[in-house]
C-alpha positions in Angstrom: -41.3 45.6 19.6 -40.7 44.9 23.0 -41.9 41.2 22.3 -39.8 41.0 19.4 -36.7 42.0 22.0 -37.8 39.2 24.4 -38.3 36.6 21.6 -34.7 37.5 20.0 -32.7 37.6 23.8 -34.7 34.1 24.4 -33.2 32.6 21.3 -30.0 33.7 22.0 -30.0 32.0 25.6 -31.4 29.0 24.0 -28.4 28.4 22.0 -25.8 29.7 24.2 -27.3 26.8 26.7 -27.5 24.4 24.1 -24.1 25.3 22.8 -22.2 24.7 26.6 -24.4 21.4 26.8 -22.5 19.9 23.3 -19.2 21.6 24.2 -19.5 19.8 27.8 -20.2 16.4 26.0 -17.1 17.3 23.2 -15.0 18.0 26.5 -16.4 14.4 28.5 -15.7 12.5 25.4 -12.6 13.8 24.8 -11.3 13.2 28.1 -12.9 9.8 28.2 -10.5 9.0 25.1 -7.5 10.3 26.5 -8.6 8.3 30.1 -9.1 5.1 28.0 -6.0 5.4 26.4 -3.9 6.2 29.6 -5.4 3.3 31.1 -7.9 5.2 33.5 -10.9 3.2 32.9 -13.1 4.2 35.9 -12.4 7.8 35.1 -13.4 7.2 31.3 -16.6 5.3 32.2 -17.5 8.4 34.7 -17.4 10.9 32.0 -19.0 8.6 29.5 -22.1 7.7 31.6 -22.5 11.6 32.1 -22.7 11.6 28.1 -25.3 8.9 28.1 -27.6 10.5 31.2 -27.7 13.5 28.6 -28.2 11.1 25.9 -29.2 8.0 25.6 -29.1 7.5 21.9 -25.5 9.0 22.0 -24.2 5.5 20.0 -20.4 6.4 20.4 -20.7 7.1 24.1 -22.1 3.8 24.5 -19.6 1.8 22.4 -16.3 3.7 24.8 -18.3 2.8 28.1 -18.5 -0.7 26.6 -14.8 -0.9 25.4 -14.1 0.7 28.2 -15.8 -1.5 30.5 -14.1 -4.8 28.9 -10.5 -3.3 29.0 -11.1 -2.7 32.7 -12.0 -6.9 32.5 -9.1 -7.3 30.1 -6.7 -5.6 32.6 -7.4 -7.8 35.7 -7.3 -10.7 33.8 -3.8 -9.6 32.6 -2.8 -9.0 36.4 -4.4 -12.3 37.7 -2.3 -13.9 34.8 -5.5 -15.1 33.7 -4.5 -14.8 30.0 -8.0 -16.7 28.9 -10.3 -14.7 30.3 -8.3 -11.4 29.4 -8.7 -12.8 25.6 -12.1 -13.4 26.3 -12.3 -9.9 27.3 -10.8 -8.7 24.2 -12.3 -10.9 22.2 -15.9 -9.4 23.2 -14.5 -6.2 22.5 -13.6 -6.6 19.4 -16.7 -8.6 18.3 -18.7 -5.8 19.1 -19.2 -2.5 16.3 -19.3 0.8 17.9 -16.6 2.6 20.0 -13.1 4.4 19.5 -11.6 2.6 16.4 -7.7 4.0 18.1 -9.3 1.8 21.3 -10.3 -1.0 18.8 -6.3 -1.0 17.5 -5.2 -0.9 20.7 -7.3 -3.8 22.1 -5.7 -6.1 18.8 -2.3 -5.2 20.1 -3.2 -6.2 23.5 -5.3 -9.7 22.4 -2.1 -10.6 20.7 0.3 -10.2 23.3 -2.4 -12.1 25.6 -2.1 -14.6 23.2 1.4 -15.3 22.8 1.5 -14.7 27.2 -0.8 -17.5 27.4 0.9 -19.8 24.9 4.1 -19.5 27.2 2.3 -20.3 30.0 0.6 -23.5 28.8 4.1 -24.8 27.4 5.7 -24.1 31.2 2.8 -25.6 33.0 3.5 -28.6 30.3 7.2 -28.2 31.2 6.7 -28.1 34.5 4.5 -31.6 34.4 7.0 -33.2 32.4 9.8 -32.5 34.6 7.9 -33.3 37.5 7.1 -36.7 35.4 10.9 -37.0 35.0 11.9 -36.2 38.8 9.2 -38.5 40.0 10.4 -41.6 37.9 14.0 -41.3 39.2 13.3 -41.0 42.6 11.4 -44.0 42.8 14.0 -46.2 40.9 16.5 -44.4 43.3 14.2 -45.3 46.5 13.7 -49.0 45.4 16.9 -49.7 44.7 18.0 -48.9 48.0 15.5 -49.6 49.8 15.8 -52.5 52.6 12.9 -53.9 51.6 13.7 -54.8 48.5 16.5 -57.1 49.9 15.1 -60.6 50.8 16.4 -62.3 53.7 15.4 -66.5 53.9 16.0 -66.6 57.5 
């Protein structure tokens, strides 16, 4: 009878310990999703690293970690106005399967904005180059017509 009681207590203890791990993992994953949505990628990656340490085969955590990493890199590129790098990071994220569908949706929106910003930036560069060329031509003709070297003296 004592053996049965000990076995039951051991079984209940095992179940409760396992249950706590599952709840903790769920909480870490939930918080990681929230952190990603808020743009707090370092905290998200910290939570996801803990989940992966506990369960290396957790494909969802691995996918979300990759997503958080790519979003972090994309955000840095956006801050630097390096839209080509931002586009690359977001396309890498979207080319991978796994992770959160909500994060993928956010990345698609960010990608559209990055492409728009890149196009605006490229147009602005072209406009600046054209204006600089136009100003250089105007200044060239202005200075050559007023230059004392352009008049000839036959003395």
